[in-house]
C-alpha positions in Angstrom: 27.9 -6.7 -50.1 27.0 -9.5 -47.8 30.0 -8.7 -45.6 29.0 -5.0 -45.3 25.4 -6.0 -44.4 26.6 -8.3 -41.6 28.8 -5.5 -40.2 25.8 -3.1 -40.2 23.6 -5.7 -38.4 26.2 -6.2 -35.7 26.5 -2.4 -35.3 22.8 -2.0 -34.9 22.5 -4.8 -32.4 25.3 -3.3 -30.3 23.7 0.2 -30.3 20.3 -1.0 -29.2 21.6 -3.5 -26.7 23.6 -0.8 -24.9 20.8 1.8 -24.7 20.3 2.6 -21.0 16.9 2.2 -19.4 15.3 5.5 -18.4 13.3 6.5 -15.2 14.9 3.9 -12.9 15.8 6.2 -10.0 13.2 7.2 -7.4 12.7 10.9 -6.6 15.2 12.0 -9.3 13.2 14.6 -11.2 12.2 18.1 -10.1 8.8 18.7 -11.7 7.9 21.8 -9.8 10.8 24.2 -10.6 9.5 26.9 -8.1 9.7 24.4 -5.3 13.3 24.3 -4.2 12.9 22.5 -0.9 11.3 19.1 -0.5 8.4 19.1 2.0 6.4 16.3 3.5 2.6 16.3 3.7 1.2 16.2 7.3 -0.3 12.9 8.4 -3.8 13.4 9.9 -4.6 9.7 10.2 -6.5 7.2 8.2 -10.3 7.2 8.1 -12.2 4.3 9.6 -14.1 2.1 7.2 -16.6 -0.7 7.4 -14.8 -4.0 8.1 -12.1 -2.4 10.2 -11.2 -4.1 13.4 -10.2 -1.9 16.3 -8.5 -2.6 19.6 -10.0 -0.1 22.1 -8.8 0.0 25.7 -10.1 2.3 28.5 -7.9 3.0 31.5 -8.3 5.2 34.5 -6.9 5.6 38.1 -9.7 3.3 39.4 -9.2 0.0 37.6 -12.5 -1.4 38.9 -14.4 1.5 37.5 -13.1 1.0 33.9 -13.7 -2.7 33.8 -17.3 -2.4 32.4 -15.9 -0.4 29.5 -13.4 -3.0 28.2 -13.9 -6.2 26.2 -12.9 -9.4 27.9 -11.8 -12.7 26.2 -13.4 -16.0 27.0 -10.4 -16.9 29.2 -10.8 -13.8 31.4 -14.6 -13.6 31.7 -16.2 -15.7 34.4 -19.5 -15.5 32.5 -19.5 -15.1 28.6 -22.9 -13.4 28.8 -22.1 -11.1 31.7 -24.7 -8.3 31.8 -23.4 -4.9 32.7 -25.8 -2.0 33.2 -28.3 -3.6 30.9 -25.8 -4.3 28.1 -24.5 -7.7 27.2 -20.8 -7.6 27.1 -19.1 -8.4 23.8 -16.8 -11.4 23.9 -14.5 -10.4 21.0 -10.8 -10.7 21.9 -10.0 -9.8 18.3 -11.4 -6.3 18.8 -14.4 -4.2 17.7 -15.6 -4.9 14.2 -17.0 -1.9 12.3 -20.2 -3.2 10.7 -21.5 -2.4 7.2 -23.4 0.7 8.4 -20.3 2.1 10.1 -21.2 1.2 13.7 -19.6 -0.5 16.6 -21.2 -1.7 19.8 -19.3 -0.4 22.8 -19.9 -1.6 26.3 -22.2 0.7 28.3 -22.0 3.4 25.7 -24.0 1.3 23.2 -24.1 1.7 19.4 -21.6 4.3 18.1 -21.3 5.5 14.5 -17.6 5.9 13.8 -17.2 5.4 10.0 -15.2 8.3 8.5 -13.5 9.3 11.7 -9.8 9.1 12.3 -8.5 7.2 15.2 -7.6 10.4 17.0 -11.2 11.7 16.5 -12.7 8.5 17.8 -10.4 8.6 20.8 -11.6 12.1 21.7 -15.2 11.2 21.1 -15.1 8.1 23.4 -13.2 10.0 26.1 -15.8 12.8 26.0 -18.6 10.2 26.4 -16.8 8.4 29.3 -16.6 11.6 31.4 -20.2 10.9 32.3 -19.0 7.8 34.1 -15.3 8.3 34.9 -13.4 11.3 36.2 -10.1 10.6 34.3 -10.7 8.3 31.3 -7.9 7.6 29.0 -8.6 5.7 25.7 -6.0 4.0 23.5 -7.0 2.8 20.0 -5.1 0.6 17.5 -6.2 -0.7 14.2 -5.7 -4.5 13.9 -6.2 -5.1 10.2 -4.7 -2.2 8.3 -4.4 -3.6 4.8 -2.7 -2.4 1.7 -2.5 -4.4 -1.6 0.4 -4.0 -4.0 0.1 -5.5 -7.5 1.8 -5.5 -10.9 5.5 -5.2 -11.5 6.7 -5.7 -8.0 8.8 -8.6 -6.6 6.3 -9.8 -4.0 2.7 -8.8 -5.1 0.0 -9.4 -2.6 -2.0 -8.0 0.3 -0.1 -6.8 3.4 -1.3 -6.1 6.9 0.7 -3.3 8.6 1.0 -3.0 12.4 0.5 0.8 12.2 -2.0 2.9 10.3 0.9 5.3 9.4 2.5 4.0 6.3 3.7 5.8 3.2 3.5 4.7 -0.5 7.2 4.1 -0.4 6.9 1.9 2.6 4.0 0.0 1.0 6.2 -0.6 -2.0 8.9 -1.8 0.3 6.6 -4.4 1.8 6.2 -5.8 -1.8 10.0 -6.0 -2.2 10.3 -2.9 -4.5 9.5 -2.7 -8.2 11.0 -5.0 -10.8 13.3 -3.5 -13.5 10.2 -3.5 -15.8 8.0 -1.4 -13.5 6.8 1.9 -14.9 7.9 4.3 -12.1 6.3 7.3 -13.7 2.8 6.0 -13.8 1.9 4.0 -10.7 -1.8 3.8 -10.0 -3.3 4.3 -6.5 -6.8 2.9 -6.2 -8.7 4.3 -3.2 -12.3 4.2 -2.0 -13.7 7.6 -1.1 -17.3 7.9 0.1 -18.2 4.6 -1.4 -16.7 5.4 -4.8 -13.5 3.8 -6.1 -11.1 6.5 -7.5 -7.8 6.1 -9.3 -4.8 8.5 -8.9 -1.5 8.4 -10.8 1.8 8.8 -8.9 5.2 9.5 -10.3 7.8 7.8 -8.1 10.6 9.7 -10.0 9.3 13.1 -8.8 11.3 14.6 -5.9 8.2 16.2 -4.5 6.4 12.9 -4.0 6.6 13.4 -0.2 4.3 16.4 -0.6 1.7 14.5 -2.5 -1.8 14.2 -0.9 -1.5 10.5 -1.6 1.8 10.1 0.1 0.2 8.3 3.1 -1.7 5.1 2.5 -5.3 4.8 3.6 -7.0 1.6 4.7 -7.5 -0.9 1.8 -5.6 1.2 -0.7 -4.3 -0.7 -3.8 -1.1 0.2 -5.5 -0.7 -1.1 -9.1 2.7 -0.8 -10.8 2.1 -1.2 -14.5 4.7 -2.6 -16.8 6.9 -0.3 -19.0 6.8 -0.3 -22.8 9.5 -2.9 -23.1 7.5 -5.4 -20.9 4.2 -4.6 -22.7 5.7 -5.3 -26.1 7.4 -8.5 -25.1 4.2 -9.7 -23.5 2.3 -9.4 -26.7 4.7 -11.2 -29.0 5.2 -14.8 -30.0 6.7 -16.7 -27.0 9.2 -18.3 -29.5 10.5 -14.9 -30.5 13.4 -14.9 -28.1 14.4 -18.3 -29.3 14.4 -17.0 -32.9 16.6 -14.1 -31.9 19.0 -16.4 -30.2 19.2 -18.7 -33.2 19.6 -15.6 -35.4 22.4 -14.3 -33.2 24.3 -17.6 -33.3 23.9 -17.7 -37.1 25.2 -14.2 -37.4 28.1 -15.0 -35.2 29.0 -18.1 -37.3 28.7 -16.1 -40.5 31.0 -13.4 -39.1 33.5 -16.0 -38.1 33.5 -17.6 -41.6 34.0 -14.3 -43.3 36.9 -13.4 -41.1 38.5 -16.8 -41.9 38.0 -16.4 -45.6 39.6 -13.0 -45.8 
């Protein structure tokens, strides 16, 4: 009787230990059967938020004419408080900081409300304003502090600053070193602030049509949270000595099996 019980225990341990882990492959499932071809959502640009830092440069054929419209560092300015057309020039080599109300202070043009605009919209708006002063203005804009935070079951959780505002959820995950084996790939949470309200969206990384998701492109200050799968959740809520108990039990089971085979 004891011999049969041991054999049954060994068989059960073998079966459960060999069970494959599910949902480990990205973009494996086809959720929308009617969609036979994978598409990719169009990138329209991220929306400017309070706290963003922007590098804005104005160029034109006449270099002297555009000088009043560009920021200068302390090293390049002969006078840190140089007054240009009644405006005190900003000495901010780090760029333009969008204040809590959504404004920046632009040389000559003054106070501009830019919150909610994309970089392309802001570029067009500034160029339109500059036509009053310049015949051929060309504006280039770059975001200096585009941040995304990746937390949970990833190999390198933390906040990352990307050199470009065009970044996908897959690329953001790559910055954090990919998910661990215990990450739940079917229920990743994207936390995004929209119109001052924090909203949470669920993304399934095993869905083939993820590239067509409206959340495929990251917005400024998005947070990706990879929750643990059921196995990790269960092990996190048990006695930390449980693994030791199983190891000791396994050794005892092995010794008992060996003794039975010797006594046969």
